[in-house]
Z-matrix of the N, CA and C atoms (Angstrom, degrees):
N
C 1 1.470
C 2 1.532 1 109.78
N 3 1.309 2 115.78 1 139.70
C 4 1.448 3 119.62 2 179.77
C 5 1.521 4 111.13 3 -69.49
N 6 1.327 5 116.76 4 131.23
C 7 1.461 6 123.36 5 176.25
C 8 1.516 7 108.19 6 -133.86
N 9 1.324 8 115.24 7 127.88
C 10 1.456 9 119.94 8 -178.56
C 11 1.527 10 109.51 9 -128.76
N 12 1.320 11 116.61 10 122.96
C 13 1.454 12 120.86 11 176.71
C 14 1.524 13 108.97 12 -91.13
N 15 1.319 14 116.06 13 126.36
C 16 1.458 15 121.09 14 178.47
C 17 1.528 16 109.32 15 -134.23
N 18 1.323 17 115.84 16 164.00
C 19 1.453 18 122.30 17 176.78
C 20 1.522 19 108.39 18 -112.05
N 21 1.332 20 116.62 19 124.22
C 22 1.457 21 121.55 20 178.33
C 23 1.519 22 108.03 21 -112.94
N 24 1.318 23 116.53 22 101.98
C 25 1.463 24 121.94 23 -179.16
C 26 1.531 25 111.63 24 47.29
N 27 1.332 26 114.96 25 49.16
C 28 1.454 27 120.73 26 176.24
C 29 1.510 28 115.15 27 89.37
N 30 1.324 29 118.40 28 -8.76
C 31 1.466 30 121.93 29 -179.44
C 32 1.525 31 108.89 30 -100.28
N 33 1.341 32 116.80 31 121.39
C 34 1.457 33 122.16 32 179.76
C 35 1.519 34 109.78 33 -82.18
N 36 1.327 35 116.77 34 125.08
C 37 1.464 36 121.24 35 -178.60
C 38 1.528 37 109.83 36 -132.61
N 39 1.323 38 114.97 37 164.42
C 40 1.461 39 121.35 38 171.80
C 41 1.528 40 108.21 39 -114.83
N 42 1.321 41 115.67 40 130.78
C 43 1.461 42 121.93 41 170.09
C 44 1.524 43 107.17 42 -98.71
N 45 1.319 44 115.97 43 119.75
C 46 1.459 45 121.79 44 179.60
C 47 1.530 46 109.13 45 -102.64
N 48 1.337 47 116.65 46 137.30
C 49 1.446 48 120.62 47 173.39
C 50 1.522 49 114.45 48 92.57
N 51 1.323 50 114.50 49 173.51
C 52 1.461 51 121.57 50 179.89
C 53 1.523 52 110.49 51 -79.49
N 54 1.321 53 115.22 52 161.03
C 55 1.458 54 121.54 53 -178.94
C 56 1.523 55 110.39 54 -53.77
N 57 1.330 56 115.83 55 136.44
C 58 1.456 57 121.34 56 -176.26
C 59 1.518 58 109.62 57 -151.27
N 60 1.318 59 115.64 58 166.11
C 61 1.463 60 119.95 59 173.92
C 62 1.524 61 111.00 60 -90.96
N 63 1.341 62 116.10 61 -8.17
C 64 1.465 63 121.75 62 -178.12
C 65 1.522 64 110.14 63 -114.27
N 66 1.329 65 116.25 64 133.48
C 67 1.462 66 119.99 65 -179.47
C 68 1.524 67 110.07 66 -136.64
N 69 1.321 68 115.55 67 144.75
C 70 1.456 69 121.79 68 172.98
C 71 1.520 70 108.74 69 -115.68
N 72 1.323 71 116.14 70 123.92
C 73 1.463 72 121.65 71 174.92
C 74 1.523 73 107.03 72 -88.65
N 75 1.335 74 116.95 73 119.00
C 76 1.457 75 121.89 74 -175.93
C 77 1.528 76 109.96 75 -110.78
N 78 1.324 77 116.32 76 126.65
C 79 1.467 78 121.84 77 -178.65
C 80 1.525 79 109.31 78 -115.69
N 81 1.321 80 116.07 79 121.19
C 82 1.468 81 121.19 80 -177.09
C 83 1.530 82 111.42 81 -77.00
N 84 1.327 83 115.25 82 172.77
C 85 1.454 84 121.10 83 -179.22
C 86 1.513 85 113.41 84 -93.07
N 87 1.339 86 115.56 85 -177.08
C 88 1.466 87 121.79 86 179.81
C 89 1.522 88 110.87 87 -61.77
N 90 1.324 89 115.89 88 138.85
C 91 1.462 90 124.34 89 177.65
C 92 1.531 91 113.20 90 67.29
N 93 1.329 92 117.81 91 18.10
C 94 1.458 93 120.48 92 179.19
C 95 1.531 94 109.74 93 -114.74
N 96 1.337 95 116.49 94 -156.32
C 97 1.467 96 119.16 95 -174.80
C 98 1.528 97 110.29 96 -161.81
N 99 1.319 98 116.10 97 173.93
C 100 1.465 99 122.52 98 -170.13
C 101 1.522 100 114.83 99 -75.15
N 102 1.328 101 118.43 100 -3.13
C 103 1.460 102 121.31 101 177.41
C 104 1.525 103 110.71 102 -127.08
N 105 1.322 104 117.40 103 28.69
C 106 1.461 105 119.55 104 -177.30
C 107 1.535 106 111.50 105 -70.43
N 108 1.306 107 115.61 106 175.92
C 109 1.461 108 120.35 107 -173.66
C 110 1.524 109 112.01 108 -62.80
N 111 1.318 110 116.58 109 -37.34
C 112 1.459 111 119.71 110 179.05
C 113 1.521 112 111.32 111 -65.76
N 114 1.318 113 117.05 112 -44.27
C 115 1.467 114 120.09 113 180.00
C 116 1.525 115 110.48 114 -65.32
N 117 1.324 116 117.18 115 -38.01
C 118 1.466 117 119.11 116 175.57
C 119 1.526 118 111.11 117 -62.77
N 120 1.343 119 116.33 118 -37.87
C 121 1.465 120 119.55 119 177.15
C 122 1.526 121 111.02 120 -64.27
N 123 1.317 122 115.88 121 -39.79
C 124 1.477 123 120.21 122 176.90
C 125 1.525 124 110.24 123 -62.22
N 126 1.334 125 116.48 124 -43.50
C 127 1.460 126 120.38 125 -179.53
C 128 1.526 127 111.15 126 -64.65
N 129 1.324 128 116.50 127 -44.72
C 130 1.465 129 120.04 128 -178.97
C 131 1.528 130 111.31 129 -61.36
N 132 1.321 131 116.49 130 -38.83
C 133 1.457 132 119.86 131 -178.94
C 134 1.525 133 111.66 132 -75.58
N 135 1.315 134 115.93 133 -55.53
C 136 1.465 135 120.10 134 -169.93
C 137 1.525 136 113.46 135 -76.73
N 138 1.316 137 117.45 136 -39.70
C 139 1.465 138 119.04 137 -178.17
C 140 1.526 139 110.91 138 -66.59
N 141 1.320 140 116.12 139 -31.02
C 142 1.470 141 119.29 140 175.31
C 143 1.515 142 112.18 141 -71.46
N 144 1.328 143 116.13 142 -10.79
C 145 1.476 144 120.48 143 179.00
C 146 1.529 145 111.92 144 -111.85
N 147 1.344 146 115.84 145 17.79
C 148 1.451 147 119.01 146 171.84
C 149 1.510 148 116.99 147 94.93
N 150 1.344 149 117.55 148 7.37
C 151 1.459 150 121.41 149 176.32
C 152 1.529 151 109.98 150 -93.11
N 153 1.325 152 115.86 151 162.13
C 154 1.452 153 121.60 152 159.69
C 155 1.522 154 107.76 153 -108.80
N 156 1.326 155 115.80 154 159.99
C 157 1.465 156 121.72 155 178.25
C 158 1.519 157 108.98 156 -127.66
N 159 1.319 158 115.33 157 139.63
C 160 1.461 159 121.71 158 170.99
C 161 1.531 160 107.54 159 -112.01
N 162 1.328 161 117.09 160 124.62
C 163 1.467 162 120.90 161 172.60
C 164 1.520 163 109.07 162 -127.87
N 165 1.311 164 115.99 163 157.96
C 166 1.462 165 120.89 164 -174.73
C 167 1.522 166 109.16 165 -157.17
N 168 1.340 167 116.01 166 155.96
C 169 1.459 168 121.25 167 175.57
C 170 1.526 169 109.36 168 -85.38
N 171 1.331 170 116.37 169 128.86
C 172 1.459 171 120.00 170 169.40
C 173 1.525 172 109.00 171 -65.14
N 174 1.328 173 118.97 172 157.07
C 175 1.468 174 120.58 173 176.64
C 176 1.531 175 111.42 174 -52.28
N 177 1.328 176 116.51 175 138.87
C 178 1.462 177 124.66 176 179.90
C 179 1.531 178 112.78 177 64.35
N 180 1.329 179 117.25 178 25.58
C 181 1.459 180 122.65 179 176.71
C 182 1.529 181 109.24 180 -129.23
N 183 1.333 182 115.85 181 155.10
C 184 1.454 183 120.50 182 175.72
C 185 1.515 184 112.77 183 56.91
N 186 1.319 185 115.84 184 -127.58
C 187 1.467 186 120.82 185 -179.36
C 188 1.525 187 112.58 186 -70.82
N 189 1.325 188 116.86 187 -6.09
C 190 1.467 189 120.54 188 -176.04
C 191 1.542 190 112.97 189 -102.23
N 192 1.319 191 116.98 190 10.12
C 193 1.465 192 119.51 191 178.19
C 194 1.522 193 109.80 192 -62.49
N 195 1.327 194 115.27 193 140.71
C 196 1.471 195 122.57 194 178.34
C 197 1.519 196 112.60 195 61.80
N 198 1.328 197 116.43 196 28.99
C 199 1.460 198 120.88 197 176.59
C 200 1.526 199 109.23 198 -126.14
N 201 1.293 200 116.61 199 165.79
C 202 1.462 201 121.66 200 172.90
C 203 1.532 202 108.44 201 -99.15
N 204 1.338 203 118.76 202 157.83
C 205 1.464 204 126.12 203 -1.05
C 206 1.526 205 111.85 204 -74.40
N 207 1.331 206 115.84 205 159.89
C 208 1.447 207 119.88 206 178.53
C 209 1.529 208 109.88 207 -73.39
N 210 1.324 209 114.75 208 166.61
C 211 1.465 210 120.84 209 -176.74
C 212 1.529 211 109.47 210 -82.75
N 213 1.312 212 115.87 211 97.53
C 214 1.466 213 121.22 212 168.89
C 215 1.517 214 107.34 213 -118.69
N 216 1.317 215 116.74 214 155.18
C 217 1.462 216 119.64 215 -178.09
C 218 1.522 217 110.41 216 -62.92
N 219 1.317 218 116.99 217 -38.80
C 220 1.465 219 119.86 218 178.56
C 221 1.525 220 110.77 219 -60.51
N 222 1.325 221 117.97 220 -42.90
C 223 1.464 222 121.36 221 179.33
C 224 1.524 223 110.69 222 -64.36
N 225 1.326 224 116.50 223 -41.48
C 226 1.464 225 120.48 224 177.57
C 227 1.526 226 110.64 225 -60.46
N 228 1.328 227 117.01 226 -43.73
C 229 1.466 228 120.87 227 -179.43
C 230 1.528 229 111.14 228 -62.66
N 231 1.320 230 116.98 229 -41.26
C 232 1.465 231 120.91 230 178.45
C 233 1.525 232 110.34 231 -59.14
N 234 1.328 233 116.42 232 -47.11
C 235 1.459 234 120.61 233 -177.35
C 236 1.523 235 112.26 234 -68.72
N 237 1.331 236 116.54 235 -39.68
C 238 1.459 237 119.21 236 -179.52
C 239 1.525 238 111.12 237 -67.18
N 240 1.304 239 117.06 238 -32.78
C 241 1.466 240 119.47 239 177.58
C 242 1.524 241 111.04 240 -72.09
N 243 1.325 242 117.67 241 -30.17
C 244 1.465 243 121.10 242 173.46
C 245 1.528 244 109.50 243 -62.91
N 246 1.324 245 115.94 244 -43.98
C 247 1.461 246 120.83 245 179.95
C 248 1.528 247 110.92 246 -65.59
N 249 1.332 248 116.73 247 -40.86
C 250 1.457 249 119.58 248 178.20
C 251 1.528 250 111.25 249 -63.47
N 252 1.318 251 117.87 250 -40.01
C 253 1.466 252 120.81 251 178.46
C 254 1.527 253 110.15 252 -60.59
N 255 1.333 254 116.38 253 -40.38
C 256 1.465 255 120.95 254 176.85
C 257 1.528 256 110.11 255 -62.66
N 258 1.338 257 116.60 256 -44.33
C 259 1.463 258 120.63 257 -179.18
C 260 1.526 259 111.50 258 -62.77
N 261 1.317 260 116.72 259 -42.20
C 262 1.472 261 120.59 260 179.36
C 263 1.521 262 110.85 261 -62.21
N 264 1.328 263 117.10 262 -36.89
C 265 1.461 264 121.55 263 -178.90
C 266 1.529 265 112.78 264 -71.93
N 267 1.344 266 117.55 265 -29.16
C 268 1.464 267 120.12 266 -169.04
C 269 1.528 268 115.13 267 -113.62
N 270 1.333 269 117.88 268 -8.94
C 271 1.468 270 119.55 269 -175.51
C 272 1.531 271 109.96 270 -135.21
N 273 1.327 272 115.02 271 149.72
C 274 1.465 273 119.12 272 178.52
C 275 1.524 274 112.23 273 -91.20
N 276 1.347 275 117.25 274 -23.64
C 277 1.461 276 121.42 275 -179.35
C 278 1.527 277 109.12 276 -129.56
N 279 1.347 278 116.34 277 127.79
C 280 1.459 279 121.23 278 -176.14
C 281 1.529 280 109.50 279 -120.05
N 282 1.323 281 115.35 280 131.93
C 283 1.455 282 123.39 281 178.67
C 284 1.538 283 108.09 282 -120.87
N 285 1.307 284 115.79 283 157.95
C 286 1.461 285 120.62 284 -178.59
C 287 1.523 286 110.40 285 -126.12
N 288 1.331 287 115.72 286 139.93
C 289 1.462 288 121.81 287 172.90
C 290 1.518 289 107.22 288 -136.56
N 291 1.334 290 116.47 289 130.43
C 292 1.457 291 120.16 290 179.58
C 293 1.511 292 110.71 291 -137.83
N 294 1.330 293 115.67 292 146.06
C 295 1.464 294 121.36 293 -179.25
C 296 1.521 295 109.61 294 -120.66
N 297 1.323 296 117.32 295 127.26
C 298 1.466 297 123.87 296 173.84
C 299 1.530 298 110.99 297 53.61
N 300 1.333 299 118.67 298 -118.80
C 301 1.463 300 120.88 299 178.85
C 302 1.524 301 111.04 300 -61.15
N 303 1.333 302 116.14 301 -35.51
C 304 1.461 303 119.97 302 178.18
C 305 1.516 304 113.03 303 -61.97
N 306 1.338 305 116.34 304 -25.57
C 307 1.465 306 120.09 305 176.53
C 308 1.527 307 110.11 306 -67.07
N 309 1.331 308 116.35 307 -43.93
C 310 1.469 309 119.19 308 179.38
C 311 1.527 310 110.32 309 -64.24
N 312 1.330 311 116.33 310 -44.57
C 313 1.466 312 119.62 311 178.36
C 314 1.530 313 110.54 312 -59.43
N 315 1.317 314 116.50 313 -40.00
C 316 1.466 315 121.06 314 179.48
C 317 1.525 316 110.87 315 -59.27
N 318 1.318 317 116.19 316 -47.71
C 319 1.465 318 120.09 317 -179.74
C 320 1.523 319 111.15 318 -66.09
N 321 1.319 320 116.62 319 -42.83
C 322 1.464 321 120.23 320 -177.14
C 323 1.526 322 111.79 321 -66.07
N 324 1.323 323 116.75 322 -41.82
C 325 1.466 324 120.75 323 -176.16
C 326 1.525 325 112.71 324 -76.74
N 327 1.342 326 117.07 325 -35.63
C 328 1.456 327 120.52 326 -167.26
C 329 1.530 328 114.43 327 -115.13
N 330 1.320 329 117.98 328 12.85
C 331 1.457 330 120.51 329 -173.38
C 332 1.531 331 113.66 330 -60.71
N 333 1.308 332 117.60 331 -26.66
C 334 1.468 333 119.58 332 -177.37
C 335 1.528 334 113.12 333 -100.06
N 336 1.344 335 117.25 334 2.14
C 337 1.463 336 120.34 335 -179.42
C 338 1.523 337 111.94 336 -84.04
N 339 1.318 338 115.31 337 160.98
C 340 1.463 339 121.50 338 177.01
C 341 1.524 340 108.43 339 -84.40
N 342 1.325 341 116.34 340 108.00
C 343 1.458 342 122.81 341 -172.82
C 344 1.531 343 109.74 342 -124.22
N 345 1.338 344 116.34 343 139.59
C 346 1.462 345 120.78 344 178.89
C 347 1.529 346 111.14 345 -72.66
N 348 1.318 347 116.48 346 -54.60
C 349 1.461 348 122.20 347 -179.23
C 350 1.526 349 108.98 348 -151.16
N 351 1.337 350 115.34 349 156.79
C 352 1.462 351 121.01 350 178.42
C 353 1.527 352 107.94 351 -134.00
N 354 1.332 353 116.82 352 131.83
C 355 1.462 354 122.33 353 179.04
C 356 1.535 355 108.50 354 -121.99
N 357 1.335 356 116.17 355 128.09
C 358 1.460 357 121.25 356 -175.16
C 359 1.524 358 110.16 357 -125.23
N 360 1.327 359 116.31 358 125.10
C 361 1.459 360 122.29 359 179.35
C 362 1.523 361 109.95 360 -102.90
N 363 1.336 362 117.34 361 127.78
C 364 1.476 363 122.19 362 179.21
C 365 1.526 364 111.13 363 44.03
N 366 1.326 365 117.46 364 52.16
C 367 1.469 366 118.62 365 -167.19
C 368 1.524 367 115.04 366 -75.94
N 369 1.323 368 114.89 367 140.14
C 370 1.463 369 120.86 368 161.97
C 371 1.519 370 105.42 369 -75.40
N 372 1.325 371 117.25 370 119.70
C 373 1.462 372 120.23 371 -177.52
C 374 1.528 373 112.16 372 -110.67
N 375 1.333 374 116.92 373 -11.17
C 376 1.465 375 121.29 374 176.22
C 377 1.519 376 107.17 375 -146.23
N 378 1.328 377 116.48 376 94.39
C 379 1.458 378 120.70 377 -174.04
C 380 1.525 379 112.39 378 -72.54
N 381 1.324 380 117.13 379 -28.37
C 382 1.470 381 119.26 380 175.33
C 383 1.525 382 109.31 381 -65.12
N 384 1.316 383 116.62 382 -48.50
C 385 1.460 384 121.52 383 179.31
C 386 1.522 385 110.67 384 -58.63
N 387 1.333 386 117.62 385 -45.71
C 388 1.455 387 121.35 386 -178.91
C 389 1.525 388 111.18 387 -64.98
N 390 1.335 389 116.96 388 -40.14
C 391 1.461 390 120.62 389 178.68
C 392 1.520 391 111.05 390 -60.89
N 393 1.311 392 116.80 391 -45.96
C 394 1.466 393 120.94 392 179.76
C 395 1.528 394 111.20 393 -64.75
N 396 1.335 395 117.30 394 -36.43
C 397 1.463 396 121.13 395 177.90
C 398 1.531 397 110.84 396 -66.23
N 399 1.332 398 116.95 397 -42.46
C 400 1.461 399 120.21 398 179.37
C 401 1.524 400 110.79 399 -65.42
N 402 1.323 401 116.55 400 -38.59
C 403 1.468 402 119.89 401 176.74
C 404 1.524 403 110.47 402 -62.56
N 405 1.316 404 115.97 403 -44.99
C 406 1.466 405 120.39 404 -179.40
C 407 1.525 406 110.95 405 -62.72
N 408 1.333 407 117.20 406 -39.71
C 409 1.456 408 120.71 407 179.03
C 410 1.521 409 112.20 408 -64.98
N 411 1.322 410 117.12 409 -22.11
C 412 1.464 411 122.89 410 177.74
C 413 1.525 412 111.80 411 -99.45
N 414 1.337 413 115.91 412 12.86
C 415 1.468 414 121.47 413 -177.35
C 416 1.527 415 111.95 414 56.95
N 417 1.322 416 114.66 415 38.61
C 418 1.461 417 121.91 416 176.55
C 419 1.518 418 108.66 417 -120.71
N 420 1.324 419 115.61 418 168.91
C 421 1.460 420 121.06 419 174.50
C 422 1.520 421 108.21 420 -134.86
N 423 1.319 422 115.30 421 171.73
C 424 1.462 423 118.72 422 178.40
C 425 1.523 424 110.79 423 -65.66
N 426 1.320 425 117.72 424 -23.01
C 427 1.461 426 120.42 425 176.57
C 428 1.526 427 111.62 426 -63.20
N 429 1.339 428 116.67 427 -33.07
C 430 1.467 429 119.88 428 176.39
C 431 1.529 430 110.33 429 -63.94
N 432 1.317 431 116.06 430 -37.41
C 433 1.465 432 120.39 431 178.75
C 434 1.523 433 109.69 432 -68.90
N 435 1.325 434 116.65 433 -42.90
C 436 1.470 435 121.26 434 179.71
C 437 1.523 436 110.97 435 -60.97
N 438 1.318 437 116.51 436 -41.20
C 439 1.468 438 120.83 437 -177.31
C 440 1.525 439 112.72 438 -71.40
N 441 1.344 440 116.38 439 -31.53
C 442 1.473 441 119.97 440 -173.65
C 443 1.521 442 114.14 441 -110.59
N 444 1.326 443 116.83 442 -0.99
C 445 1.471 444 123.46 443 -175.90
C 446 1.523 445 112.75 444 70.85
N 447 1.314 446 117.73 445 -32.91
C 448 1.450 447 120.66 446 173.46
C 449 1.524 448 109.12 447 -161.35
N 450 1.352 449 115.50 448 153.22
C 451 1.452 450 120.47 449 173.40
C 452 1.522 451 108.61 450 -137.95
N 453 1.323 452 115.23 451 153.96
C 454 1.466 453 121.06 452 177.34
C 455 1.521 454 107.78 453 -105.33
N 456 1.318 455 116.09 454 122.11
C 457 1.453 456 121.20 455 179.92
C 458 1.525 457 110.32 456 -77.47
N 459 1.320 458 116.22 457 166.89
C 460 1.466 459 120.99 458 -177.59
C 461 1.520 460 112.42 459 -63.51
N 462 1.347 461 117.12 460 -22.92
C 463 1.472 462 120.29 461 177.65
C 464 1.523 463 112.35 462 -86.60
N 465 1.342 464 116.53 463 4.18
C 466 1.459 465 121.24 464 177.22
C 467 1.513 466 114.78 465 91.66
N 468 1.328 467 118.00 466 -8.18
C 469 1.460 468 121.57 467 -179.46
C 470 1.531 469 109.72 468 -74.25
N 471 1.324 470 115.91 469 134.78
C 472 1.463 471 121.75 470 178.44
C 473 1.527 472 108.70 471 -95.05
N 474 1.323 473 116.24 472 126.00
C 475 1.466 474 121.52 473 175.45
C 476 1.524 475 107.13 474 -104.76
N 477 1.331 476 115.81 475 114.79
C 478 1.459 477 121.11 476 -176.40
C 479 1.528 478 110.27 477 -105.72
N 480 1.312 479 115.60 478 141.61
C 481 1.458 480 121.05 479 179.05
C 482 1.519 481 110.79 480 -61.42
N 483 1.328 482 117.81 481 -41.44
C 484 1.463 483 119.78 482 -178.50
C 485 1.530 484 111.40 483 -63.06
N 486 1.327 485 117.72 484 -32.56
C 487 1.462 486 120.65 485 176.59
C 488 1.523 487 111.01 486 -69.22
N 489 1.316 488 116.22 487 -43.39
C 490 1.468 489 119.97 488 179.52
C 491 1.528 490 110.00 489 -62.41
N 492 1.317 491 116.80 490 -42.49
C 493 1.460 492 120.31 491 178.66
C 494 1.527 493 110.58 492 -65.08
N 495 1.334 494 117.02 493 -37.23
C 496 1.464 495 120.66 494 178.24
C 497 1.531 496 110.09 495 -62.61
N 498 1.329 497 115.91 496 -42.49
C 499 1.464 498 119.83 497 -179.66
C 500 1.525 499 111.88 498 -65.12
N 501 1.315 500 116.25 499 -37.47
C 502 1.462 501 120.20 500 178.31
C 503 1.525 502 110.55 501 -64.50
N 504 1.325 503 116.54 502 -37.09
C 505 1.462 504 121.49 503 -175.20
C 506 1.524 505 113.29 504 -87.28
N 507 1.327 506 118.08 505 -17.69
C 508 1.468 507 121.82 506 -177.05
C 509 1.522 508 108.94 507 -127.25
N 510 1.309 509 116.09 508 113.51
C 511 1.451 510 121.92 509 -175.89
C 512 1.529 511 111.31 510 -109.94
N 513 1.318 512 115.77 511 156.64
C 514 1.463 513 121.26 512 169.14
C 515 1.524 514 107.36 513 -85.62
N 516 1.327 515 117.03 514 117.74
C 517 1.469 516 119.02 515 -175.03
C 518 1.522 517 114.48 516 -154.49
N 519 1.340 518 118.95 517 -6.19
C 520 1.456 519 120.31 518 -172.14
C 521 1.522 520 113.80 519 -114.68
N 522 1.303 521 119.29 520 18.12
C 523 1.461 522 121.04 521 -173.18
C 524 1.529 523 111.20 522 -65.21
N 525 1.337 524 114.98 523 126.28
C 526 1.461 525 121.04 524 -179.85
C 527 1.526 526 112.41 525 -120.85
N 528 1.326 527 118.18 526 -5.16
C 529 1.458 528 121.22 527 -174.29
C 530 1.536 529 111.02 528 -101.61
N 531 1.341 530 116.64 529 155.71
C 532 1.472 531 120.18 530 -179.58
C 533 1.527 532 111.57 531 -69.95
N 534 1.321 533 115.78 532 140.20
C 535 1.461 534 122.27 533 -177.38
C 536 1.520 535 110.11 534 -125.65
N 537 1.326 536 115.98 535 134.66
C 538 1.465 537 122.40 536 171.77
C 539 1.521 538 108.34 537 -117.72
N 540 1.324 539 116.32 538 130.92
C 541 1.463 540 122.51 539 -178.77
C 542 1.519 541 109.61 540 -114.16
N 543 1.335 542 115.94 541 135.70
C 544 1.458 543 122.07 542 169.36
C 545 1.522 544 107.31 543 -114.16
N 546 1.333 545 115.56 544 119.72
C 547 1.468 546 121.90 545 -172.13
C 548 1.527 547 109.81 546 -128.05
N 549 1.314 548 117.35 547 136.97
C 550 1.448 549 122.01 548 177.85
C 551 1.522 550 111.55 549 -86.99
N 552 1.304 551 116.34 550 127.22
C 553 1.464 552 120.25 551 -177.80
C 554 1.530 553 112.23 552 -61.36
N 555 1.331 554 117.21 553 -24.60
C 556 1.467 555 121.59 554 179.97
C 557 1.532 556 112.58 555 -95.75
N 558 1.318 557 116.27 556 16.07
C 559 1.475 558 121.66 557 178.64
C 560 1.529 559 109.64 558 -63.54
N 561 1.341 560 116.56 559 120.81
C 562 1.460 561 121.14 560 -179.37
C 563 1.532 562 112.17 561 -102.55
N 564 1.322 563 117.17 562 1.20
C 565 1.466 564 120.81 563 179.06
C 566 1.519 565 111.53 564 -99.33
N 567 1.324 566 117.21 565 -46.46
C 568 1.460 567 122.09 566 -176.99
C 569 1.522 568 109.13 567 -105.54
N 570 1.304 569 116.92 568 119.32
C 571 1.462 570 121.08 569 -179.82
C 572 1.532 571 110.52 570 -69.61
N 573 1.323 572 115.42 571 138.37
C 574 1.467 573 119.94 572 -179.63
C 575 1.522 574 110.89 573 -62.68
N 576 1.340 575 117.43 574 -30.06
C 577 1.463 576 121.10 575 177.90
C 578 1.530 577 111.02 576 -60.80
N 579 1.333 578 115.94 577 -35.85
C 580 1.468 579 119.99 578 177.95
C 581 1.526 580 110.50 579 -68.02
N 582 1.330 581 115.79 580 -41.05
C 583 1.459 582 120.67 581 177.83
C 584 1.527 583 110.10 582 -62.91
N 585 1.322 584 116.45 583 -45.70
C 586 1.464 585 120.59 584 -179.23
C 587 1.525 586 111.61 585 -60.73
N 588 1.320 587 116.81 586 -42.33
C 589 1.461 588 120.71 587 179.17
C 590 1.526 589 110.55 588 -61.68
N 591 1.327 590 116.42 589 -43.49
C 592 1.458 591 120.85 590 179.50
C 593 1.529 592 110.55 591 -65.23
N 594 1.318 593 116.49 592 -43.28
C 595 1.471 594 121.22 593 -179.62
C 596 1.520 595 110.76 594 -59.97
N 597 1.328 596 116.33 595 -41.87
C 598 1.472 597 119.61 596 178.19
C 599 1.522 598 111.58 597 -66.17
N 600 1.309 599 116.62 598 -38.47
C 601 1.475 600 120.62 599 -176.92
C 602 1.515 601 112.43 600 -67.71
N 603 1.340 602 116.99 601 -35.12
C 604 1.462 603 119.57 602 -173.05
C 605 1.528 604 112.93 603 -120.94
N 606 1.332 605 116.57 604 14.22
C 607 1.462 606 121.79 605 174.79
C 608 1.526 607 111.04 606 52.15
N 609 1.327 608 115.98 607 51.00
C 610 1.461 609 121.58 608 -177.65
C 611 1.521 610 111.86 609 -87.25
N 612 1.314 611 114.91 610 157.54
C 613 1.457 612 120.92 611 165.89
C 614 1.524 613 107.19 612 -82.67
N 615 1.324 614 117.93 613 137.39
C 616 1.462 615 121.18 614 178.41
C 617 1.523 616 109.42 615 -133.62
N 618 1.321 617 115.66 616 119.52
C 619 1.458 618 122.24 617 177.42
C 620 1.527 619 107.86 618 -108.71
N 621 1.319 620 117.21 619 126.51
C 622 1.465 621 121.58 620 -178.91
C 623 1.519 622 109.34 621 -105.28
N 624 1.327 623 115.53 622 121.51
C 625 1.457 624 121.38 623 176.28
C 626 1.525 625 108.05 624 -91.88
N 627 1.310 626 117.22 625 112.55
C 628 1.466 627 121.97 626 -167.51
C 629 1.533 628 113.47 627 -65.55
N 630 1.330 629 118.03 628 -29.77
C 631 1.467 630 120.12 629 -175.69
C 632 1.521 631 113.35 630 -99.34
N 633 1.334 632 117.39 631 -1.72
C 634 1.472 633 120.34 632 -172.04
C 635 1.521 634 113.03 633 -92.46
N 636 1.327 635 114.90 634 150.69
C 637 1.460 636 123.21 635 174.68
C 638 1.528 637 108.44 636 -99.72
N 639 1.342 638 116.08 637 -169.47
C 640 1.465 639 118.76 638 177.98
C 641 1.525 640 110.28 639 -60.97
N 642 1.329 641 115.69 640 -44.35
C 643 1.459 642 120.90 641 179.41
C 644 1.521 643 108.97 642 -91.90
N 645 1.325 644 116.44 643 111.10
C 646 1.454 645 121.38 644 177.27
C 647 1.532 646 108.25 645 -78.83
N 648 1.332 647 117.64 646 116.22
C 649 1.460 648 118.42 647 -173.61
C 650 1.526 649 114.73 648 -143.97
N 651 1.332 650 118.49 649 -16.02
C 652 1.456 651 119.74 650 -178.44
C 653 1.532 652 110.75 651 -80.41
N 654 1.331 653 115.34 652 170.43
C 655 1.464 654 120.14 653 176.81
C 656 1.528 655 110.14 654 -60.00
N 657 1.330 656 115.37 655 -41.34
C 658 1.470 657 119.73 656 178.14
C 659 1.521 658 111.22 657 -64.04
N 660 1.343 659 116.56 658 -39.36
C 661 1.466 660 120.98 659 177.72
C 662 1.523 661 111.11 660 -60.49
N 663 1.323 662 116.76 661 -43.85
C 664 1.458 663 120.26 662 -177.30
C 665 1.525 664 110.46 663 -67.75
N 666 1.333 665 117.09 664 -32.32
C 667 1.467 666 120.04 665 174.51
C 668 1.531 667 109.99 666 -65.07
N 669 1.339 668 116.56 667 -43.15
C 670 1.469 669 121.34 668 177.89
C 671 1.527 670 110.29 669 -58.98
N 672 1.314 671 116.44 670 -43.26
C 673 1.464 672 121.10 671 179.81
C 674 1.522 673 110.50 672 -62.77
N 675 1.329 674 116.48 673 -45.49
C 676 1.461 675 120.00 674 -178.03
C 677 1.523 676 111.37 675 -62.14
N 678 1.327 677 116.89 676 -42.89
C 679 1.467 678 120.31 677 178.76
C 680 1.523 679 111.39 678 -65.65
N 681 1.313 680 116.06 679 -37.83
C 682 1.470 681 121.79 680 179.30
C 683 1.524 682 110.78 681 -66.62
N 684 1.327 683 116.85 682 -42.00
C 685 1.464 684 120.37 683 -179.56
C 686 1.535 685 111.66 684 -64.38
N 687 1.323 686 117.15 685 -24.55
C 688 1.462 687 119.80 686 177.64
C 689 1.532 688 112.34 687 -63.13
N 690 1.324 689 117.03 688 -14.84
C 691 1.471 690 120.64 689 178.14
C 692 1.526 691 111.49 690 -74.52
N 693 1.314 692 116.49 691 -15.90
C 694 1.466 693 120.58 692 176.24
C 695 1.512 694 108.70 693 -78.13
N 696 1.313 695 117.49 694 120.08
C 697 1.463 696 121.76 695 -175.79
C 698 1.529 697 111.21 696 -118.59
């Protein structure tokens, strides 16, 4: 499969597939990278059906580990909007795919754009709620973050005050495009109640994979992903 690495206003991305009028912007999850197994599955499915794919490393992920700028939500939004501007200039039809944390970033950054379809795998649908839950699981509160500006949780995730404030000031509220969700019934990170609430709010399609966890990784999981991606037309 054709893969081309290019720089878009300082952001390193991969273009997958042959030239097309249709593109899917794919955003990976926390602790992953722009060539992970899920993104390769997206490329194998969609590029064989005439799409191109754009993938990129979030700050402090993949090839950008231990480099600046650091991973803040504001920085992520700036970079994702650069990528969207490129997509608008070069493609007539734009699709979105997001995984886990990347799903939330996708919705937050692109909620007001003209999008054909959006597909979200194991999506974070309420990052404020998830942040507070992770703090509670570590016997911390948001007050600890306020007092220290940032704290590192036992799982290695950094909770920054500036990110929490950004989330409070910037909400997901303008979604106009169709969304399909693939969720693992054994997901221990994202509560199904949160998914259901989001689905009701935005009239989403939701497919539940009964044997899957938050991280889709088995052979059966990859089959589920491939069948789900076929819904993108």
